[in-house]
Kinemage of the C-alpha trace (Angstrom):
@kinemage 1
@onewidth
@group {chain A} dominant
@subgroup {mainchain}
@vectorlist {calphas} color= white
{ca met a 1} P -59.854 0.176 31.713
{ca lys a 2} L -59.448 -3.404 32.906
{ca ser a 3} L -59.003 -5.709 29.939
{ca pro a 4} L -60.546 -9.180 30.363
{ca ala a 5} L -58.229 -12.067 29.499
{ca cys a 6} L -59.430 -14.459 26.822
{ca glu a 7} L -58.437 -17.837 25.419
{ca ile a 8} L -59.419 -18.941 21.909
{ca ile a 9} L -59.752 -22.689 21.352
{ca thr a 10} L -60.065 -24.070 17.834
{ca ile a 11} L -61.614 -27.518 17.537
{ca gly a 12} L -60.897 -29.990 14.764
{ca thr a 13} L -58.419 -32.773 14.028
{ca glu a 14} L -57.997 -31.340 10.523
{ca leu a 15} L -56.255 -28.337 12.096
{ca leu a 16} L -53.749 -30.547 13.909
{ca leu a 17} L -53.055 -32.523 10.730
{ca gly a 18} L -52.356 -29.351 8.803
{ca gln a 19} L -55.148 -30.046 6.326
{ca ile a 20} L -56.591 -26.533 6.712
{ca ser a 21} L -55.171 -23.227 7.946
{ca asp a 22} L -56.577 -21.563 11.049
{ca thr a 23} L -57.773 -18.155 9.888
{ca asn a 24} L -60.532 -18.007 12.509
{ca thr a 25} L -58.200 -17.314 15.428
{ca thr a 26} L -56.599 -14.374 13.653
{ca met a 27} L -59.986 -12.858 12.869
{ca leu a 28} L -61.259 -13.384 16.414
{ca ala a 29} L -58.117 -11.907 17.975
{ca gln a 30} L -58.440 -8.779 15.841
{ca gln a 31} L -62.131 -8.335 16.679
{ca leu a 32} L -61.585 -8.897 20.389
{ca arg a 33} L -58.641 -6.506 20.477
{ca glu a 34} L -60.778 -3.742 19.014
{ca ile a 35} L -63.238 -3.874 21.911
{ca gly a 36} L -60.592 -4.094 24.645
{ca val a 37} L -60.266 -7.868 25.238
{ca thr a 38} L -56.752 -9.280 25.607
{ca val a 39} L -56.186 -12.696 24.007
{ca arg a 40} L -53.750 -14.428 26.344
{ca phe a 41} L -53.795 -17.960 24.934
{ca arg a 42} L -54.544 -19.730 21.647
{ca thr a 43} L -55.131 -23.493 21.763
{ca ala a 44} L -56.099 -26.178 19.253
{ca ala a 45} L -57.680 -29.523 20.116
{ca gly a 46} L -58.627 -32.483 17.972
{ca asp a 47} L -61.991 -34.252 17.863
{ca arg a 48} L -61.392 -36.259 21.037
{ca leu a 49} L -63.783 -35.601 23.888
{ca gly a 50} L -61.210 -36.062 26.639
{ca asp a 51} L -58.762 -33.638 25.044
{ca met a 52} L -61.477 -31.057 24.510
{ca val a 53} L -62.691 -31.297 28.102
{ca arg a 54} L -59.121 -30.880 29.344
{ca val a 55} L -58.233 -27.781 27.307
{ca ile a 56} L -61.590 -26.074 27.921
{ca gly a 57} L -61.286 -26.712 31.659
{ca glu a 58} L -57.746 -25.329 31.725
{ca ala a 59} L -58.851 -22.269 29.770
{ca val a 60} L -61.660 -21.540 32.231
{ca asp a 61} L -59.184 -21.762 35.107
{ca arg a 62} L -56.800 -19.180 33.647
{ca cys a 63} L -58.962 -16.707 31.734
{ca asp a 64} L -62.014 -14.497 32.211
{ca leu a 65} L -63.514 -15.534 28.883
{ca val a 66} L -63.198 -18.560 26.558
{ca leu a 67} L -64.178 -18.752 22.893
{ca thr a 68} L -64.318 -22.047 21.003
{ca thr a 69} L -64.745 -22.473 17.258
{ca gly a 70} L -65.725 -25.642 15.454
{ca gly a 71} L -67.215 -28.952 16.527
{ca leu a 72} L -70.857 -27.787 16.361
{ca gly a 73} L -71.845 -29.756 13.272
{ca pro a 74} L -74.278 -32.687 13.046
{ca thr a 75} L -71.799 -35.597 12.869
{ca glu a 76} L -70.540 -38.050 15.483
{ca asp a 77} L -67.184 -36.286 15.824
{ca asp a 78} L -68.741 -32.855 16.513
{ca leu a 79} L -68.273 -32.970 20.273
{ca thr a 80} L -67.946 -29.348 21.426
{ca arg a 81} L -71.453 -29.337 22.941
{ca gln a 82} L -70.715 -32.445 24.993
{ca ala a 83} L -67.296 -31.184 26.084
{ca ile a 84} L -68.577 -27.834 27.351
{ca ala a 85} L -71.512 -29.527 29.093
{ca glu a 86} L -69.096 -31.853 30.874
{ca val a 87} L -66.848 -28.988 31.980
{ca ala a 88} L -69.902 -27.084 33.239
{ca gly a 89} L -71.330 -30.151 34.979
{ca ala a 90} L -74.544 -29.750 33.005
{ca ala a 91} L -76.714 -32.043 30.888
{ca leu a 92} L -77.452 -31.380 27.237
{ca glu a 93} L -80.982 -30.142 26.662
{ca phe a 94} L -83.019 -30.069 23.455
{ca arg a 95} L -84.218 -26.617 22.370
{ca gln a 96} L -87.299 -26.671 20.158
{ca asp a 97} L -86.803 -23.041 19.153
{ca leu a 98} L -83.372 -23.893 17.764
{ca met a 99} L -84.799 -26.931 15.954
{ca ile a 100} L -87.377 -24.737 14.213
{ca gln a 101} L -84.639 -22.344 13.071
{ca ile a 102} L -82.462 -25.179 11.727
{ca glu a 103} L -85.400 -26.720 9.821
{ca glu a 104} L -86.173 -23.303 8.348
{ca ile a 105} L -82.609 -23.035 7.014
{ca phe a 106} L -83.093 -26.312 5.130
{ca arg a 107} L -86.533 -25.285 3.843
{ca arg a 108} L -85.181 -22.024 2.461
{ca ser a 109} L -82.450 -23.979 0.690
{ca gly a 110} L -84.950 -26.412 -0.800
{ca tyr a 111} L -83.722 -29.461 1.136
{ca thr a 112} L -85.235 -31.855 3.655
{ca met a 113} L -83.333 -31.773 6.940
{ca pro a 114} L -81.446 -35.020 7.694
{ca glu a 115} L -82.261 -36.546 11.075
{ca asn a 116} L -78.719 -36.119 12.426
{ca asn a 117} L -79.062 -32.321 12.301
{ca arg a 118} L -81.266 -32.636 15.401
{ca arg a 119} L -77.996 -32.771 17.366
{ca gln a 120} L -77.426 -29.117 16.607
{ca ala a 121} L -80.523 -28.151 18.601
{ca phe a 122} L -78.924 -29.416 21.847
{ca val a 123} L -77.031 -27.047 24.156
{ca pro a 124} L -75.776 -27.396 27.744
{ca ser a 125} L -78.579 -26.816 30.219
{ca gly a 126} L -78.863 -23.191 31.301
{ca ser a 127} L -76.955 -21.855 28.288
{ca lys a 128} L -77.849 -18.731 26.351
{ca ala a 129} L -78.526 -19.853 22.777
{ca ile a 130} L -77.484 -17.629 19.863
{ca pro a 131} L -79.537 -18.304 16.712
{ca asn a 132} L -77.561 -18.647 13.486
{ca pro a 133} L -79.576 -17.351 10.508
{ca val a 134} L -76.684 -17.971 8.074
{ca gly a 135} L -76.006 -21.621 8.958
{ca thr a 136} L -77.292 -24.694 10.747
{ca ala a 137} L -74.998 -24.506 13.803
{ca pro a 138} L -76.405 -22.264 16.557
{ca ala a 139} L -73.868 -20.763 18.933
{ca phe a 140} L -74.313 -20.683 22.690
{ca ile a 141} L -72.860 -19.183 25.859
{ca thr a 142} L -72.398 -21.349 28.952
{ca leu a 143} L -71.226 -20.030 32.320
{ca val a 144} L -68.644 -22.209 34.042
{ca asp a 145} L -67.887 -20.997 37.583
{ca gly a 146} L -69.225 -17.617 36.483
{ca arg a 147} L -66.906 -17.410 33.458
{ca pro a 148} L -68.421 -17.404 29.963
{ca val a 149} L -67.535 -20.124 27.475
{ca ile a 150} L -68.804 -19.042 24.059
{ca ala a 151} L -69.142 -21.839 21.485
{ca leu a 152} L -69.102 -20.663 17.870
{ca pro a 153} L -69.286 -22.486 14.525
{ca gly a 154} L -66.066 -23.007 12.593
{ca val a 155} L -67.347 -21.843 9.203
{ca pro a 156} L -65.627 -18.426 8.808
{ca arg a 157} L -68.636 -16.715 7.215
{ca glu a 158} L -70.948 -17.825 10.025
{ca leu a 159} L -68.363 -17.038 12.690
{ca lys a 160} L -67.820 -13.493 11.452
{ca tyr a 161} L -71.556 -12.823 11.238
{ca leu a 162} L -72.322 -14.090 14.741
{ca met a 163} L -69.382 -12.234 16.293
{ca gly a 164} L -70.428 -8.895 14.848
{ca lys a 165} L -74.166 -9.325 15.315
{ca ser a 166} L -74.409 -10.973 18.721
{ca val a 167} L -71.195 -11.966 20.498
{ca leu a 168} L -69.160 -8.751 20.578
{ca pro a 169} L -72.084 -6.661 21.897
{ca trp a 170} L -72.707 -9.327 24.562
{ca ile a 171} L -69.035 -9.299 25.638
{ca arg a 172} L -69.021 -5.498 25.845
{ca glu a 173} L -72.037 -5.563 28.129
{ca arg a 174} L -70.878 -8.533 30.203
{ca phe a 175} L -67.493 -6.987 31.031
{ca asp a 176} L -68.725 -3.376 31.106
{ca leu a 177} L -66.313 -2.371 28.363
{ca gly a 178} L -68.403 0.508 27.066
{ca glu a 179} L -66.507 1.999 24.151
{ca gly a 180} L -63.229 0.673 25.520
{ca met a 181} L -60.561 -0.616 23.182
{ca ile a 182} L -56.973 -1.700 22.869
{ca leu a 183} L -55.292 0.529 20.294
{ca tyr a 184} L -52.073 -0.484 18.554
{ca arg a 185} L -49.288 1.499 16.934
{ca ser a 186} L -46.604 -0.376 15.018
{ca leu a 187} L -43.168 1.071 14.266
{ca lys a 188} L -41.168 -0.614 11.481
{ca val a 189} L -37.424 -1.010 12.026
{ca val a 190} L -34.632 -2.081 9.682
{ca gly a 191} L -30.840 -2.169 9.897
{ca ile a 192} L -30.655 -3.609 13.408
{ca gly a 193} L -31.438 -7.046 14.857
{ca glu a 194} L -34.002 -8.008 17.478
{ca ser a 195} L -31.423 -8.154 20.275
{ca gly a 196} L -30.136 -4.723 19.281
{ca val a 197} L -33.622 -3.236 19.465
{ca asp a 198} L -34.160 -4.931 22.805
{ca gly a 199} L -30.951 -3.375 24.103
{ca leu a 200} L -32.195 0.088 23.172
{ca ile a 201} L -35.802 -0.095 24.380
{ca gly a 202} L -35.883 -3.139 26.687
{ca asp a 203} L -36.664 -0.959 29.698
{ca leu a 204} L -39.998 -0.061 28.064
{ca met a 205} L -41.125 -3.668 27.721
{ca ala a 206} L -41.885 -4.604 31.331
{ca glu a 207} L -44.914 -6.890 31.703
{ca gly a 208} L -48.118 -5.217 32.821
{ca arg a 209} L -47.273 -1.737 31.538
{ca asn a 210} L -49.924 0.326 29.800
{ca pro a 211} L -48.984 1.073 27.071
{ca glu a 212} L -47.359 -2.300 26.522
{ca val a 213} L -44.367 -2.555 24.163
{ca gly a 214} L -43.446 -5.752 22.315
{ca leu a 215} L -41.302 -6.913 19.388
{ca leu a 216} L -42.046 -9.030 16.322
{ca ala a 217} L -39.117 -10.186 14.177
{ca ser a 218} L -39.292 -11.043 10.482
{ca pro a 219} L -36.463 -11.520 7.961
{ca gly a 220} L -34.488 -8.284 7.947
{ca glu a 221} L -37.154 -6.241 9.732
{ca ile a 222} L -38.419 -5.722 13.284
{ca thr a 223} L -41.873 -4.457 14.247
{ca ile a 224} L -42.240 -2.622 17.555
{ca arg a 225} L -45.827 -2.834 18.779
{ca ile a 226} L -47.162 -0.252 21.235
{ca ala a 227} L -50.542 -1.269 22.679
{ca ala a 228} L -52.647 0.939 24.951
{ca gly a 229} L -55.905 -0.031 26.638
{ca ala a 230} L -58.288 2.842 27.333
{ca ala a 231} L -61.941 3.741 27.589
{ca arg a 232} L -61.788 5.979 24.502
{ca arg a 233} L -59.710 6.200 21.358
{ca glu a 234} L -58.431 9.692 22.179
{ca glu a 235} L -57.212 8.519 25.572
{ca ala a 236} L -55.376 5.541 24.033
{ca leu a 237} L -53.690 7.801 21.467
{ca ser a 238} L -52.543 10.183 24.185
{ca met a 239} L -50.955 7.248 26.029
{ca ile a 240} L -49.203 5.888 22.933
{ca gly a 241} L -47.826 9.272 21.821
{ca pro a 242} L -45.092 9.834 24.446
{ca val a 243} L -43.891 6.206 24.216
{ca glu a 244} L -43.683 6.411 20.431
{ca glu a 245} L -41.769 9.682 20.659
{ca asp a 246} L -39.289 8.114 23.100
{ca ile a 247} L -38.732 5.077 20.868
{ca arg a 248} L -38.253 7.242 17.776
{ca arg a 249} L -35.685 9.328 19.656
{ca arg a 250} L -33.742 6.207 20.626
{ca leu a 251} L -33.812 4.461 17.234
{ca gly a 252} L -33.754 7.431 14.862
{ca glu a 253} L -33.453 6.552 11.177
{ca lys a 254} L -33.584 2.836 11.918
{ca ile a 255} L -37.363 3.359 12.014
{ca phe a 256} L -38.490 3.520 8.399
{ca gly a 257} L -42.253 3.695 8.871
{ca ala a 258} L -45.306 2.852 10.928
{ca asp a 259} L -48.419 0.666 10.845
{ca glu a 260} L -49.108 -0.332 7.220
{ca asp a 261} L -45.927 1.203 5.781
{ca thr a 262} L -43.612 -1.089 3.823
{ca leu a 263} L -39.939 -0.553 3.133
{ca glu a 264} L -40.517 -0.645 -0.622
{ca gly a 265} L -43.383 1.834 -0.287
{ca val a 266} L -41.206 4.253 1.675
{ca val a 267} L -38.381 3.972 -0.880
{ca ala a 268} L -40.815 4.479 -3.768
{ca gly a 269} L -42.142 7.591 -2.031
{ca leu a 270} L -38.627 9.021 -1.655
{ca leu a 271} L -37.872 8.400 -5.334
{ca glu a 272} L -41.112 10.106 -6.334
{ca arg a 273} L -40.612 13.147 -4.096
{ca gln a 274} L -37.043 13.611 -5.309
{ca glu a 275} L -38.091 12.934 -8.918
{ca arg a 276} L -35.320 10.371 -9.411
{ca thr a 277} L -35.252 7.331 -11.645
{ca leu a 278} L -33.589 4.071 -10.640
{ca gly a 279} L -31.817 1.161 -12.295
{ca val a 280} L -31.128 -1.968 -10.237
{ca leu a 281} L -28.576 -4.777 -10.606
{ca glu a 282} L -29.193 -7.872 -8.462
{ca thr a 283} L -27.263 -11.110 -8.058
{ca phe a 284} L -28.286 -13.555 -5.300
{ca thr a 285} L -31.478 -11.628 -4.470
{ca gly a 286} L -32.929 -12.849 -7.777
{ca gly a 287} L -34.770 -9.631 -8.623
{ca leu a 288} L -36.704 -9.527 -5.347
{ca ala a 289} L -35.780 -5.922 -4.522
{ca gly a 290} L -36.942 -4.752 -7.950
{ca leu a 291} L -40.085 -6.863 -7.677
{ca arg a 292} L -40.980 -5.275 -4.346
{ca leu a 293} L -40.660 -1.806 -5.854
{ca his a 294} L -42.648 -2.896 -8.898
{ca gln a 295} L -45.454 -4.255 -6.708
{ca val a 296} L -46.018 -0.857 -5.089
{ca gly a 297} L -46.104 0.794 -8.500
{ca ser a 298} L -42.845 2.714 -8.190
{ca ala a 299} L -42.655 5.063 -11.174
{ca gly a 300} L -38.982 5.640 -10.396
{ca leu a 301} L -37.965 2.048 -11.205
{ca thr a 302} L -36.770 2.048 -14.811
{ca gly a 303} L -35.215 -1.411 -14.978
{ca asp a 304} L -33.919 -4.349 -12.954
{ca leu a 305} L -31.209 -6.691 -14.254
{ca val a 306} L -30.532 -10.031 -12.522
{ca ile a 307} L -27.162 -11.791 -12.965
{ca pro a 308} L -26.887 -14.646 -10.426
{ca gly a 309} L -23.606 -16.203 -11.673
{ca ile a 310} L -20.214 -14.754 -10.772
{ca asp a 311} L -18.593 -15.461 -14.154
{ca arg a 312} L -21.459 -13.898 -16.077
{ca phe a 313} L -21.422 -10.905 -13.696
{ca phe a 314} L -17.770 -10.061 -14.341
{ca glu a 315} L -18.302 -10.609 -18.046
{ca trp a 316} L -21.130 -8.048 -17.919
{ca leu a 317} L -18.981 -5.715 -15.825
{ca gly a 318} L -16.145 -6.032 -18.380
{ca arg a 319} L -13.468 -6.780 -15.782
{ca glu a 320} L -11.458 -9.633 -14.372
{ca lys a 321} L -12.459 -11.071 -11.004
{ca glu a 322} L -11.102 -9.063 -8.085
{ca asn a 323} L -11.325 -9.323 -4.315
{ca arg a 324} L -12.228 -5.666 -3.710
{ca ala a 325} L -15.973 -6.278 -3.471
{ca glu a 326} L -16.858 -2.731 -2.415
{ca glu a 327} L -15.268 -1.236 -5.524
{ca glu a 328} L -16.978 -3.813 -7.736
{ca ser a 329} L -20.409 -3.044 -6.259
{ca leu a 330} L -19.873 0.670 -6.882
{ca arg a 331} L -18.801 -0.041 -10.468
{ca ala a 332} L -21.879 -2.259 -10.945
{ca ala a 333} L -24.189 0.450 -9.585
{ca gln a 334} L -22.623 3.021 -11.914
{ca lys a 335} L -22.796 0.696 -14.933
{ca ile a 336} L -26.475 -0.199 -14.381
{ca arg a 337} L -27.210 3.517 -14.011
{ca glu a 338} L -25.585 4.149 -17.386
{ca glu a 339} L -27.294 1.196 -19.091
{ca phe a 340} L -30.778 2.244 -17.991
{ca arg a 341} L -29.960 5.981 -18.231
{ca thr a 342} L -31.266 6.653 -14.754
{ca asp a 343} L -30.513 9.175 -12.031
{ca leu a 344} L -29.502 6.448 -9.603
{ca gly a 345} L -27.898 3.039 -9.807
{ca leu a 346} L -28.386 0.389 -7.125
{ca ala a 347} L -26.425 -2.857 -7.029
{ca cys a 348} L -26.451 -5.948 -4.826
{ca leu a 349} L -23.364 -8.112 -5.236
{ca gly a 350} L -22.924 -11.553 -3.675
{ca phe a 351} L -22.521 -15.185 -4.734
{ca pro a 352} L -23.598 -17.745 -2.095
{ca glu a 353} L -21.534 -20.847 -1.376
{ca lys a 354} L -22.974 -23.992 0.173
{ca arg a 355} L -21.438 -25.170 3.425
{ca asp a 356} L -22.735 -27.899 5.744
{ca gly a 357} L -26.193 -27.966 4.189
{ca phe a 358} L -26.851 -24.231 4.013
{ca ser a 359} L -25.558 -21.243 2.071
{ca glu a 360} L -23.245 -18.436 3.134
{ca val a 361} L -22.688 -15.171 1.313
{ca his a 362} L -20.548 -12.078 1.629
{ca ala a 363} L -22.693 -9.332 0.139
{ca glu a 364} L -22.197 -5.739 -0.920
{ca ala a 365} L -24.827 -3.099 -1.618
{ca ala a 366} L -24.055 0.149 -3.384
{ca ala a 367} L -26.083 3.204 -4.436
{ca val a 368} L -24.617 5.852 -6.724
{ca gly a 369} L -25.880 8.995 -8.430
{ca glu a 370} L -25.535 12.741 -8.302
{ca gly a 371} L -24.747 13.526 -4.673
{ca val a 372} L -25.138 9.844 -3.760
{ca arg a 373} L -22.387 7.357 -2.986
{ca lys a 374} L -23.251 4.797 -0.326
{ca thr a 375} L -22.084 1.230 0.284
{ca phe a 376} L -22.855 -1.431 2.849
{ca ser a 377} L -21.335 -4.895 3.329
{ca trp a 378} L -22.459 -7.851 5.409
{ca asn a 379} L -22.146 -11.617 5.874
{ca met a 380} L -25.049 -13.947 6.399
{ca gly a 381} L -26.082 -17.580 6.118
{ca gly a 382} L -29.280 -19.544 5.601
{ca asp a 383} L -31.344 -21.103 2.853
{ca arg a 384} L -31.750 -19.344 -0.483
{ca pro a 385} L -35.215 -17.837 0.175
{ca met a 386} L -33.960 -16.394 3.477
{ca leu a 387} L -30.857 -14.914 1.842
{ca gln a 388} L -32.964 -13.373 -0.900
{ca gln a 389} L -35.475 -11.892 1.536
{ca arg a 390} L -32.885 -10.408 3.879
{ca gly a 391} L -30.717 -9.263 0.992
{ca ser a 392} L -33.580 -7.388 -0.652
{ca val a 393} L -34.340 -5.634 2.644
{ca ile a 394} L -30.730 -4.541 3.119
{ca leu a 395} L -30.464 -3.390 -0.492
{ca leu a 396} L -33.631 -1.268 -0.280
{ca asn a 397} L -32.556 0.133 3.075
{ca thr a 398} L -29.182 1.143 1.650
{ca leu a 399} L -31.032 3.151 -0.979
{ca arg a 400} L -33.433 4.609 1.619
{ca leu a 401} L -30.597 5.898 3.774
{ca ala a 402} L -28.823 7.341 0.733
{ca leu a 403} L -31.991 9.176 -0.333
{ca leu a 404} L -32.832 10.489 3.140
{ca his a 405} L -29.896 12.864 3.076
{ca gln a 406} L -30.357 14.068 -0.503
{ca gly a 407} L -32.434 16.898 -1.853
{ca pro a 408} L -34.294 16.914 -5.188
């Protein structure tokens, strides 16, 4: 299946000023992916006619299909109609059928239509108009050098309705996609950095492969995306399967889940299957590891104690400060286990120090219990939220690995 390349252009100065978040592009990309269209570019342009003409023209030159959102309202700065007409070398023409539909929207709402809403009944000459029964901004499709430019309203509710009702079926027919789709499989990785993953599977990530393999990094975790384009779902799955099997063989236990799995969800599942209870002691992570388990409803989590200060920690531990961090983390895990009377104790020990505007920490994680004794140490730097996020991931992964090799 040949996947048409698409560019999504969002129109509106408010987007460039950061006054609103662009949720439309995400929704459009997901919908287009499901029918087999590849989004190659995402662009934003303000309410300046020259800028809009430039980005739309560039998009037409490099893609098979262009979608714009926004700029179809009734005000002076709603210029998408004019911009597309200029790129197409066409005049704007008034459509009485669209005017009737817009007036009907106002009548149903109990309002008299303002005169400036007449602008919304204009489309570039020769365009296919798409009536909008849930708003006053009709969409339209204009061919520029044989390539469709689809102008859609920016209101998310209207956009979603028009895509599902009219635009996606039109795209399927236009590009002869049939039931074609691009199917994704995501593998979740922890305990190794992006460059490490690349070193292990980089040979699978050559451009133009089908399935295509890519990486997405987030604090402490890596997502491996396997995307296959095919005419049918079964065919796409059969293409993804061997690649997934190869990646799992190479990365082993560093893969903790797939698709919608979360690290905390996987850990909670292990605790439940092994019928173990858990007490947690956290320092610099501020209770984030316990919170993540709590949010997935982990019945195994009995309690989570947070002690961020080093003096208070050693007071709680009942010992003088020592430099043997690994032994202290094991003692902390054992003590929290005893305090909460749980099967397992999990401890994260570390006290960040500020240097040159950011924080550094030497951290220790420890898990103890019957048949369980696992530690892990690491150094990292960054701002506090980053340290907490990465620390919680490493702490939960230490527990996951400890549980993987234990029976009930």
